[in-house]
N, C-alpha and C positions, 0 to 999 in steps of 0.2 A: 090277850094271849092268842085268840083266833086271828087277829090282824097280823100279828108277828109271824104266825105259821103261813098265812097266805103270802105275805111279803117274802118270806124265806123260800117258799115254793116257786114264786115268780122269779126270784133271783137265780135259783138253780136251773129253771127252764131257760132263762135268758143265757146263762153261761153255757148250757149244753148246746143251744143254737149257735152261739158264737164259736164254740169248739168245733162243731160240725162244719161251719163255714171256713174255719181255718184249715181243717183237714182237706176240704175240697180244694181250697187255694193251694195248699201244699201238694196235693195230688196233681193239680194242673201243672205245677212246676216239675214234678217228677215225671209227668207224661212226656216232657220234652225229650227224655231218653228213648221214648217209644216212637216219637214222631217220624224218624227216618223210615220206619217200616209200617206204621199203623196210623189210621185216621179215625176221628170221631166227630160227631156233630152233623148238622144238616149238610147235605151235599158231599159227605165223606165218600171216598172211593177206595177200593182195595189198592194196596201198594205191594211192596215185597211181602207184607203180611196182610191179613184180612182186616176189614173195618171192625172196630170194636163197639159199635152201637148195639144196644140191646144185649149186652154181655150177660147181665144178671138173669139167670134162668135159661140161657141158651145152651144147646148141646154143642160140644166141640165139633168142629169140622163141618158146619152147616151154612156158612155164608155163601150165598149164590155168587157164582162167578169167580170164586177163589179156588186155586188148585192146592188143596191140602195134601200133606203126606198121608200115606196109609196109616201110619202110627197115630197121627192126630185124629183121623176119622174113626179109628177103632178104639180110641182111648176110653170111651165111655164117660167122659167128663161132662157134667152139667155145671156150668159156671155159677158159682155163688161165692160168698165171702171166703169160706174155708178152702174150697178147691182153688180159687185164684191165689190166695196167700201161699198155699202149698206149691203151686205151679211156679209162681213168679220168683221164688227163692232160687230155683234151678230148673228151668224148663226142660233141659235135655235129660236130667235125672228123672223127672216126673213122667215124661213121655219120650222114652228112648226111640230115636228115629225121627223126631220132629225136625222140621226144616228151620225152626226158630233158633238162631244163633245169637244168644244174649246171655251175658254172664249172670244175670239174675239180680234181684233186689233182696238183700239179706236183712236189711234194717226193718224191723217189725212196724215201727211207726210210719216209715215211708211206704211200706206195702199197704198198710191200712188207709193211708191218705190217697194213694193211687186208686185203691178199690172205691173209696168214697167218691172220687172224681169220675171214674168210669161208670159206676152203677147209676149215675144220674141220667145217662143218655138212654132214651128209649130206642126201639128198633128203627124208628124213623129219623133218629139223630137229634130229636128235640129233647130238651131237658124236661124230665118228668115233673 
């Protein structure tokens, strides 16, 4: 009985790891929608939008060298899972006056995957 439980627990852990890897891979695909304006990874530079490295836990409007809208700087957002998912559905509804012109990602699974992809990048652009 104990061996069965251990094997079952190992199978669940393995499946969870695979699901997370799939979410990151799906998020990387979804990020292609963001690439015209944003960059991530080592050596990423601000484009039309700011670099998204170190997004998890970062305050909105704080990337050095990027000219944010006043609305974004004053939004009070600290990026995390929930704030990102709320924002990415409809950026202009969440932060009226933002410069970000993007129709949003309404699909929950896609937004989850995109967050899984973005949160893996530390402030230096390296994968945590």
